[in-house]
C-alpha positions as CSV (number, residue, x, y, z in Angstrom):
1,A,-0.2,0.0,0.0
2,D,3.0,2.5,0.3
3,G,3.9,1.9,-3.3
4,N,7.1,-0.5,-2.7
5,L,7.3,-3.8,-4.0
6,W,8.3,-7.1,-2.4
7,F,9.9,-10.4,-4.0
8,T,11.2,-13.5,-2.4
9,E,14.7,-14.7,-2.7
10,S,14.8,-18.8,-2.9
11,D,17.8,-19.8,-4.8
12,I,20.5,-18.5,-2.4
13,E,23.6,-20.8,-1.6
14,S,25.5,-18.5,0.8
15,P,28.4,-19.3,3.2
16,N,25.8,-18.0,5.9
17,L,24.1,-21.6,6.3
18,F,21.6,-21.0,3.3
19,T,20.0,-17.9,4.5
20,H,16.8,-17.0,2.5
21,N,15.7,-13.3,2.1
22,I,12.7,-11.3,1.2
23,G,13.5,-8.3,-0.7
24,R,11.8,-4.9,-0.9
25,I,12.2,-2.3,-3.8
26,T,11.1,0.8,-3.9
27,P,9.4,2.6,-6.9
28,G,12.8,4.6,-7.2
29,G,14.6,1.2,-7.3
30,E,16.4,1.1,-3.9
31,I,16.5,-2.4,-2.8
32,T,16.8,-3.9,0.7
33,E,17.2,-7.6,1.8
34,F,15.9,-9.1,4.9
35,P,16.8,-12.4,6.2
36,V,13.9,-14.6,7.1
37,C,14.7,-18.0,7.4
38,L,17.3,-20.8,6.9
39,S,16.8,-23.0,3.9
40,C,13.2,-22.5,3.7
41,Y,12.8,-21.3,0.1
42,P,10.2,-18.7,0.3
43,N,8.3,-19.0,-3.2
44,D,5.3,-16.4,-3.5
45,I,4.5,-13.3,-1.4
46,V,1.1,-11.1,-0.6
47,Q,0.2,-8.3,1.3
48,G,-2.3,-9.5,3.9
49,P,-4.6,-7.7,6.6
50,N,-2.7,-5.3,9.0
51,G,0.2,-4.4,7.0
52,V,1.6,-7.8,7.3
53,L,3.2,-9.6,4.3
54,Y,2.5,-13.3,3.9
55,F,4.9,-15.7,2.1
56,T,5.0,-19.6,1.0
57,Q,7.8,-22.0,2.1
58,S,8.6,-25.5,1.8
59,N,8.8,-26.3,5.4
60,S,5.0,-26.6,6.3
61,A,4.7,-23.0,7.5
62,L,3.5,-19.6,6.4
63,G,6.3,-16.8,6.8
64,R,5.5,-13.4,7.7
65,I,7.3,-10.0,7.6
66,T,6.2,-6.3,8.3
67,T,6.3,-3.6,5.7
68,A,9.1,-2.4,8.1
69,G,11.2,-5.7,7.6
70,E,10.5,-7.3,10.7
71,A,10.5,-11.1,10.5
72,L,7.6,-12.5,12.6
73,A,7.4,-16.0,13.7
74,D,5.9,-18.5,11.2
75,L,2.7,-20.0,11.1
76,L,2.7,-23.7,11.1
77,T,0.1,-25.5,9.2
78,P,-1.7,-28.9,10.4
79,R,0.3,-30.9,8.1
80,T,3.8,-31.6,8.4
81,N,4.5,-31.8,4.6
82,V,3.0,-28.9,3.1
83,I,4.7,-27.0,0.5
84,G,3.4,-23.8,-0.2
85,N,3.4,-22.6,-3.7
86,N,1.5,-19.4,-4.7
87,I,-0.5,-17.2,-2.7
88,T,-3.0,-14.3,-2.5
89,A,-5.0,-12.3,0.2
90,A,-8.7,-11.3,0.1
91,G,-10.1,-9.5,3.3
92,D,-9.2,-11.4,6.3
93,D,-8.3,-14.5,4.6
94,V,-4.8,-15.5,3.0
95,W,-5.3,-18.4,0.4
96,F,-2.4,-20.4,-0.7
97,T,-1.8,-23.7,-2.9
98,D,-0.2,-26.7,-1.6
99,F,1.1,-28.7,-4.5
100,N,2.6,-31.5,-2.2
101,N,-0.9,-32.6,-1.0
102,H,-2.9,-31.3,-4.0
103,S,-4.9,-28.8,-1.5
104,V,-5.8,-25.1,-1.4
105,W,-5.2,-23.8,1.8
106,R,-7.1,-20.7,3.7
107,Y,-5.6,-19.1,6.5
108,N,-7.9,-16.6,8.7
109,V,-6.1,-13.9,10.3
110,P,-8.6,-13.1,13.4
111,S,-9.2,-16.4,14.2
112,D,-5.6,-17.7,13.5
113,Q,-7.0,-20.7,12.0
114,F,-6.1,-22.9,8.7
115,T,-8.4,-24.9,6.6
116,E,-7.4,-27.3,4.0
117,F,-9.5,-27.9,0.8
118,A,-8.6,-31.1,-0.9
119,V,-8.7,-30.8,-4.9
120,P,-11.0,-33.7,-5.9
121,T,-9.0,-34.7,-8.9
122,P,-6.0,-36.9,-7.6
123,A,-2.6,-35.4,-8.1
124,A,-3.9,-32.3,-9.7
125,T,-0.9,-30.2,-8.7
126,P,-2.6,-26.8,-7.9
127,Y,-0.3,-24.2,-8.8
128,D,-1.8,-20.5,-8.7
129,V,-4.5,-18.7,-6.9
130,A,-6.5,-15.9,-7.3
131,V,-9.6,-14.1,-5.6
132,A,-12.7,-12.7,-7.6
133,P,-14.6,-10.1,-6.5
134,D,-17.5,-11.9,-5.6
135,G,-15.1,-14.1,-3.1
136,S,-14.9,-16.9,-5.2
137,V,-11.2,-18.6,-5.2
138,W,-9.9,-19.7,-8.4
139,F,-6.8,-22.0,-9.0
140,S,-4.6,-23.5,-11.9
141,E,-4.4,-27.4,-11.7
142,L,-1.0,-27.9,-13.6
143,S,-1.1,-31.8,-13.9
144,A,-4.9,-32.1,-14.7
145,S,-5.4,-29.5,-17.3
146,A,-8.0,-27.6,-15.5
147,I,-9.1,-24.4,-13.8
148,G,-10.7,-25.0,-10.3
149,R,-13.3,-22.7,-8.5
150,L,-13.8,-23.0,-4.7
151,D,-17.0,-21.6,-2.9
152,P,-15.6,-20.5,0.4
153,A,-19.1,-20.4,2.1
154,S,-19.5,-24.6,0.8
155,G,-16.5,-25.7,0.2
156,I,-17.1,-27.0,-2.9
157,I,-14.8,-27.2,-5.6
158,T,-15.8,-27.2,-9.2
159,E,-13.1,-28.1,-11.8
160,M,-13.3,-26.7,-15.7
161,P,-11.1,-28.5,-18.2
162,V,-8.8,-26.3,-20.1
163,T,-6.3,-27.0,-23.1
164,G,-2.7,-27.3,-22.0
165,S,-1.3,-27.2,-18.4
166,P,-2.5,-24.1,-16.6
167,R,0.5,-22.6,-14.7
168,H,-0.1,-18.9,-13.4
169,I,-3.5,-17.3,-13.7
170,A,-5.4,-13.9,-13.6
171,L,-8.8,-12.6,-13.5
172,T,-10.2,-10.0,-15.5
173,A,-13.4,-7.7,-15.0
174,D,-15.3,-9.8,-17.4
175,G,-15.1,-12.8,-15.7
176,S,-12.6,-14.5,-17.7
177,V,-9.7,-16.5,-16.3
178,W,-6.4,-16.3,-18.3
179,Y,-3.4,-18.7,-17.8
180,T,0.1,-19.4,-18.9
181,D,1.1,-22.6,-20.2
182,R,5.0,-22.5,-20.3
183,F,5.7,-25.7,-21.8
184,G,2.7,-25.4,-24.4
185,H,4.3,-21.9,-25.2
186,A,0.8,-20.3,-25.4
187,I,-1.7,-18.0,-23.5
188,G,-4.9,-19.2,-22.6
189,R,-8.3,-17.8,-21.7
190,L,-11.3,-19.5,-20.0
191,V,-14.6,-18.3,-19.9
192,P,-16.3,-19.9,-16.8
193,A,-20.2,-18.9,-18.2
194,T,-20.0,-20.7,-21.2
195,S,-16.7,-23.1,-20.4
196,Q,-15.0,-21.8,-23.9
197,V,-11.4,-22.0,-23.6
198,T,-9.4,-20.1,-26.7
199,V,-5.6,-20.4,-26.8
200,F,-3.3,-18.0,-28.1
201,P,-0.2,-18.9,-29.4
202,L,2.7,-16.6,-29.0
203,L,5.0,-14.7,-31.2
204,T,8.3,-16.2,-30.3
205,P,8.4,-20.4,-30.6
206,G,9.4,-21.8,-27.3
207,A,9.1,-18.4,-25.3
208,G,8.0,-20.2,-22.1
209,P,5.3,-17.9,-20.7
210,E,5.7,-18.1,-16.9
211,D,3.7,-15.5,-14.7
212,I,0.5,-13.3,-15.9
213,A,-0.9,-10.1,-14.3
214,A,-3.9,-8.1,-15.6
215,T,-4.2,-4.3,-15.6
216,A,-7.1,-1.8,-15.1
217,D,-7.4,-1.5,-18.8
218,G,-8.3,-5.3,-19.2
219,N,-4.8,-5.9,-20.9
220,L,-2.4,-8.7,-19.4
221,W,1.2,-8.8,-19.0
222,F,3.3,-12.1,-19.1
223,T,6.8,-13.2,-18.4
224,Q,8.5,-15.0,-21.2
225,F,11.0,-16.7,-19.4
226,N,13.2,-18.4,-22.4
227,A,12.7,-15.5,-24.6
228,G,14.0,-13.2,-22.2
229,N,11.4,-10.5,-22.1
230,I,8.0,-9.8,-21.1
231,A,4.6,-9.4,-23.6
232,R,1.2,-7.9,-23.4
233,I,-2.0,-9.4,-24.6
234,T,-5.2,-7.8,-25.2
235,P,-8.8,-9.1,-24.5
236,A,-8.9,-9.7,-28.3
237,G,-6.0,-11.8,-28.2
238,V,-3.4,-9.3,-29.7
239,I,0.2,-9.9,-28.4
240,T,3.0,-7.2,-28.5
241,E,6.5,-8.2,-27.3
242,G,8.9,-6.3,-25.1
243,K,12.6,-5.9,-25.6
244,R,14.6,-9.1,-25.1
245,A,17.3,-9.5,-22.6
246,N,19.1,-12.6,-23.4
247,D,19.8,-15.2,-20.6
248,S,17.7,-12.6,-18.0
249,G,15.0,-15.4,-17.1
250,P,11.8,-13.2,-16.5
251,F,9.6,-15.0,-14.0
252,G,7.4,-13.3,-11.5
253,I,5.4,-10.3,-12.4
254,A,3.1,-7.7,-10.8
255,I,1.5,-4.3,-11.8
256,G,2.7,-1.3,-9.6
257,P,1.9,2.3,-9.2
258,G,0.9,4.1,-12.3
259,Q,0.3,0.8,-14.1
260,S,4.0,0.1,-14.3
261,V,5.0,-3.5,-15.0
262,W,7.5,-4.9,-12.3
263,Y,9.1,-8.2,-12.9
264,A,11.9,-10.6,-11.5
265,Q,14.5,-11.4,-14.1
266,M,15.8,-14.8,-12.3
267,R,18.9,-15.3,-14.2
268,A,20.0,-12.0,-14.2
269,N,19.5,-11.5,-10.7
270,K,17.6,-8.0,-10.9
271,I,14.4,-6.7,-10.7
272,A,13.2,-4.9,-14.0
273,V,10.3,-2.3,-14.4
274,L,8.7,-1.2,-17.7
275,S,6.7,1.9,-17.8
276,P,3.7,1.9,-20.3
């Protein structure tokens, strides 16, 4: 909310006992790194209630850090084999996927309670998660070629088949669910109301689309890990590619202040920003 952006550092092999960090970058580009754990491999991060950031880890715990950079005590999940993947927050709830147990988890902040929702399809590998304005929770099923919808009130999960292996997802105002298919090298769109699935091939063969984020104007931006750039796709499916940086490995992406597009260059060890 203060305009800063946060990111995880999970591939550090330092002499300091594999200390893993959470990073903060200001709109002006000033980076501060905060050690949070030993070999916990933080994955995704989101701003939750009360100015606290929550991040997933591989150690059956949910990590926390304040916007001032103070690492808080981990929240232990009821299971001991949880590998948290992607995460989102809405209201008092923090949602994250657990691809080890093929579940979606909810952590309610006021009650300090975890709730697990098992995906009906065995070994579905839930990957990314997002919450719609109506409170429904959407998630990708990497191994089941499906998009799931969870009704928090009833706990009922509905699975909708799509083409390819959906990885990251983004929701748009018209109710569509967009997803990246990294190894199919395509962007997909699911219209839940009609179950229509449309696949949009990319401009660069083998581009490896990874993460995706929607802007207020209805366009979406996504990272192309193999191509070394980011690209934009309009609601009509028109794709425009950005400038390439060889061996940069664009991975996570987020929309910042002024509709600026921020993304992590995993291989280049940099955070990049594109100002439309």
